C-alpha positions, 0 to 999 in steps of 0.5 A: 334513176340508175338501171342496174343494181348498187350497193352501200358504197354508191350511197356513201360518196353519193350523200357526201355531196348534199352534206358539203351543200348543207354545211356550207349553206348553213355557214353562209345562212349564219354569216349573213344573219349577223348582216341582214336586218331582222325582218329580213332574217325573219321572213327567210325563216319560213322558207323551209318550212315551205320547202317541207310543204312542196315535199308533202303536199304533192305526194299527199295529193295523190295518196290518201294513206300519206295524206292522213298520216301526214295530218295526223302527224301535224295534229299530234305535234300540235297537242304536244305544242299547245298542251302546257304539260307536254310542251314543258316536260317533252323537247321539241325534238322529241316531240317530232319523233313521237308525232311521226312514228306514231301516225306512220304506225297508224298509216301501216296499220290503217293503210287498207281502209285509208286508201279508200273512203276512210282517207278522204274522211280522215283527210276532212276531218283532220284538216277541219281540225288543224283549221280550228287550231290556226283559227282558235289556238294559233292566234291566242298564242301569236304573241309567242312568235315574236318572243321566239324570233326575238330569242333566235335573232338574239342569240349569237355563237361564237365561232369557237362553238359554232364551227365544232357544232357544224362539224357534229351536225355534218357527220351526224346528218351523214351517219343517220343516212348511212347507218341503214345501209350498213345494218340492212344488207338484203332488201325489205320485202315486208309490206308493212316494214316498207310501208312504214319507211314510205310514210315516215319522211311525209310524216317527219316532215309534216311534224316539223312544219305544224305548228312551227310554221305558224311562229316562223316569221315573228308575226302570226299574220305574216306567217299564216300568209306564207303558210297559205301561199305554200300550200297553193304553190305545193298543191300545184307541185311547184319546185322547193326553190319557187315555193321557198321564194 
């Protein structure tokens, strides 16, 4: 929203504020997670995915390339999640990276056709495929949701471990946002590179959200209900906080 040019130092200072917010929120969540009953902590787990949906969907609604890239990212993420060989040999983090980068690159190379009728067809086919996953594959794996939730609620970290991990997370979160400002001193003018950086936030959030959201609450039915609600509210471009609640 600034009307003037500013450099990397502006972002070095600006980014400290959300880092403090995330660290404080994580600390409060860890403390309350030991106080709240399991059913409530399981319910709160879906809030972050709801916010991801509300970030992606409003943009995807107006941009068919982002819509197609986000849906493709969800499909690739599902392939890694539901294929036993891949699930056992590729960590969840790397699966997200692969899904996000591949789908963003597809968007870059096919952005012209995807911006037209091809984007509508791709969106319909990808959406139908994801619905099939929800109905058939996802429900077949619904017993995993309670196992995952039980493991999360059972894992209590000692403060001697938790606090150093929190500090490392804060530094890492800060550095990955600031390093690009150090490496790239000029504006990016290449259309393909600019398009990649435009698409990658949405493909990352999509891969992080699906199919993980189906197993976020410990109940497949309640998680599916949360997904539907977040899609509806996200479509109508409600705020992050409203969707999460």
